[in-house]
N, C-alpha and C positions, 0 to 999 in steps of 0.2 A: 399444588393441590388447592391453595387458597384462591386460585383464579379459575376454577372449573367453569366451563361454559354452561349456562342454564339448559342448553339443548346441545346434544352431541352431534357430531358430523353426520350420523345416520338418522338424525331427526328425533332421537329419543330424549325425553326430558330427564335431566339429572338433578332431581330434587327429592330423593327418597333415602330411606335407610338411616345410616348413622349421621347423615348430614342434618337430620332433624333434631339431634340432641343439642340442648342448650349449651352454649359456650364453644361449639365447634367452629374452627377457623379455616379448615381445609378438608376436602373430601375427594377421594378417588372412587369412581363408580364402575361397576361391571355388570354385565348381563350376558346370558347365552343368546345365540342367534334366534332361537325360538321364543326368547323372553320368558322362559319357564323357570329360570334360575337367576337370582339377583344377589349381588354382593356390594358391600361398601366398606371403606375404611376411612376413618376421620381422625383428625388430631385437634387438640385443644390445649390450652395451658394446663398442665398437670396430668393429662391423660391422652391415651390413644385407644381407639375402639375399632374392632373389625367384626363383620357379621356376614353370613351367607344364608340364603333362604331358598328352598325349592318351592317357588311360587312367584307371583307377580310382585311388582314394586310396592303396591299397597300392603301386601302380606309381609314383605320384607320390613317395611316401615313399622308395621304393627308388632312384629317380632322384636325389633330393636327397642321400640319405646316401652313395650311390656317388660323387657329384660332389664332396662335401666330405670324402671318406675318413673317414666317421664313422658308427658304428653308431647306430641310433635310441636316444636317451635315455642314451647313455653318455658319459663323459668319458675319452677315450683318454689315459691318463697324466696327466690333470688339466690344466686350462687354465693353472694356475700353472706347471706344468712346461714347457708350450709357451712361455709368456712368458719364463721363466727361460732357456730355451735360446736364444731370440731375443736376449735381452739379452747373454748370454755370447758369442754369435756376432757380433752387430752391433758390440759394443764391443771385440771381440778380447781378452777377459779371460784372464788367466793367473795362476797362483800363488794367493796368498791371496784376491785379489778374485774369482777364479773359484770357489774353494771357498766363499766367503761367499755368493755367489749360489746355488750349489747347495744349501747348507744351508738358507737361507731359503726356497728353492723347494720343498724336500722338506717343510718345516714347513707352508707354505701349502697344498700339495697334500693333506696329511693333514687339515687343517681343511676343505678342500673336500669330501673324501670323507665326513667326519663330517656336514657340512651336507647333503649329498645323502642320506645315510642317514636323517637326521632329517626331511627334506622328504618322502622316500618313505614313511616311517612315518606321517607326518601325513596324506598323501594317501590312504594305504591305508584310512583311516577313512571316506572319502567317495567314492573312485573307484578303479578298477583302474589308472589312469594312473600312470606313474612319470616323474620328471623327470630322473633320471640313474641310472647303473648302479653 
């Protein structure tokens, strides 16, 4: 799944649906012969997601991104920030422990943005696809 071709053997682009969720590392795509039904399943560290839409690829992508509150190809606040917030909340951190998590979370999010920019720059050499915003 991590090495899905950008274009399938039948010439159909494989860049829709769950593949557009931030953090995804592999996707399997499917569609009906008349392309009125689209499906995708993706995996990422910590989650797997699957979806099916009666509609075109753009509708499928919109359904997925709406469902996960995520714009295609973007990292809203960075996944490190989401993890940091969850740690802070779940462990009820206060004072210096809370600040330490916030500091390391900001640093990790900065590295994520740098990695995304580098990945997008490398991809720009071979495809218009972007992996993150």
